[in-house]
N, C-alpha and C positions, 0 to 999 in steps of 0.2 A: 610863616606868614602865608605860604605858596598850601599848606596844609590848612590854612584856615579859612582861607578863600573857597578854598574848594570842599569845606563842611560846611559852608554858611551857603553855597549854593547848592548842596545836596538837599538840606534842610530845604533851602526856597524850594526846591522843585518837591519835594515832599510836602508841602504847604499847598502847592499852586496844583497837585495831581489829587490831592487828599481833597479838596475844595469841589473839584470835577469829580471827582469819585463819588462824592454825597450826591451831587447835582444831577447826574445822570443816571443814578443808579433811584435818585425818587422818580423820577422821568420815569423811567423804564417800570415800575411797577405796575402802575396801571394800564402802561399800555400793552403789558404781556401778561398781566393778570386779568383774564376775559369774566369772570365770576362778577367782577366789579360791576363791570356793565350789566352781566346778568340779573343782577341784583337790582338793578333800576328800572327795569323793563315792566314789574307789576309795581313797584313804589312808587312810579312818575308815568304810570298808567296810559305806558308810550303806545299797549296797543288798539285803547278807545281814542286817544289822541290822535295818530296815525292813520287808524282805519286797516291795518296789516296782524298779520296772526303774530302769537309769538315764534311759533317756527318759524314764518317767514322772515320777522324779524330776527331771530337769533342766526339764519343763515346767512344772512344779506351782513350782517355785523361781522359773523365770520368772514365772509370772503374778503373783505373790507380790509378786517386785518390778517390774513393772511397775504395780502398785496402791499400792505406795507412794512409788514417785518418778514418778512420769508424775500429771497433774490430771485429774480427769473418769474415771477409771476404775474399774470395777465390782471389787469385791473377787473373786477369783476365787484357788483352791486346785487349777486342772487339775480330775482327775477324783476327787479324793480326798475325802474325807468331812472337813464342818468342823461348829460349833457356832456358836450367837448369838456366845459366850463369847468366844471363838476368833477370831470374825469382826471382834467390838469391841476386844477386844485390840489387831489389828493396823489399827483405825482410829488409835486412840490411838500407836503406834507412827510411821503414817503421821504423826500431826500432828508428831509430833518431827524426821522425816527434813526436814518442809516448812521447819520451825525451822531445821534444819541449815542448808539450801540458803540462805533466806535470810538467814542471818547470812553464809557464805560469800561470797554475792552480794555484801553490802552494805557487809562487810568491806572485801574484795577493791577495790571500786570507792574506798571510802573511803583506803586505803591510797595507792590508784593516783594518787588525785588529789593527795594528798600529797604523793606524791616528784614529780610532774611540777612542784606550784609551787614544789617543792624545786630542782627541776632549772633553771628557769625563772629561778632567782634571786628568786622573790617572797617565796619565808620564808626565811630563814637556815638554821642547823645546828636539827637535832630529838635537842635534849639535854635530859634531868633531873637537873641538877647534873653529877657527873662523865662519866656514861654518857651513853650515845646513847639516844633514846625504845625502839630496836630489841633494845640489852642488858635491857632493864627485860621487851617482851614474852617475851621467851627465856628471862629468869628465874622469872617469873611462873608459866609452863605448867611449866618442868621444876621447880620447886617443890609444883605439885599433883599432877605424876603422879608423883614419885617419893613422897609418901605416900598415892596411890594402888596405885601397885605393891607397897608396903610391904604394906597391909591385903589388899592380893588374894594376895600371895603367901604371907600367915600362913595366908589363911580365904580360898580361892576363891568357896567356894559361898555366903561369909556374905557376902561384896561382892557375889556376884551376887544375893543377896537382897537386900540394902540397895538395892543400885542398884533393882530394881525398885519395890521399897518407895517409893523416894525418888519416883522417875517417873511410877509407877503407884498414887497413895496411896488411892483411893478406891474401890476395887476389887482382885478376886483374879481376874480375866481372865486374864491371865497365865500361872498356874498350869493349864496343859492337863494333859486325860485323853487319854494316847495310844491309847484304847481306840475315841474318839469326835473326837477332832482328830486324823488323819492327817499335818500338816506337822510336827508338833511331832516325829515319828520321823524325818524324815531334815533335822532340823538340832538335832544333838547338841552338847551343851555343850563338847565339844571345838573344834565350830568356832567360838561362839563367844568363848570364852577364845583363840581365834588372833587372831579378828580385833582383841580388845582387843591383843593384843600388835600387831599389825601398825599401829594407830592410835597406840599409847607411842610405838615404835620410829621413825615417822615423826616424832611430834609433839617427839621428843625431838632426831631428828637435825637439824631445820630451826630450833627451839630454842637449839640446840650451836653451830650454825652463828653464830647473832645474836649469841651471847654471845659466843663465840671470834674474830668478827669487830671486835668492840668492844675488845675486851681487845690485840688486836693493831694494831690501829688508833690 
């Protein structure tokens, strides 16, 4: 009985960390892959819309991403103007990015350790009932993303607002003034929408792979 309980606990842990790995990895792709933004500069005509040159836009974006993704970096938006509230919002975003990176690393380590133990024969099959633990990792992510996708498809602006009110509940610093925070002028809503699509497609593809693999096996 004790071994059965331990096996179920390890399988459950694998299912949870697997789901967290899929989600955090999907989020990390548009965060760390800067060419995704660079491709939007001309595609969305950001220089014309913002009044800044391509070089200024890339420099400011890189400065913000350096601050958001690297430790001990001072906040900077290049030569663009910003307010205290704008800087505070990016500080809060940095905390979320740091959390996502931490979850990504910890979940990846946990998944790898469990898979190594399984491969070495120290633990048995990672199953919960009739399916593998990986099946449940993929299923949870798929169900979550389908729900979010339906909401966003019906009202993207409403979903965008709900997202910010959920993750930044104590202030409205995320409501930028385009006349005082230049950075918002080079970060159009379409870019964020496309990042959301990239995250969703990546997570769905990985989740479907796990579900299909389980069903075939």
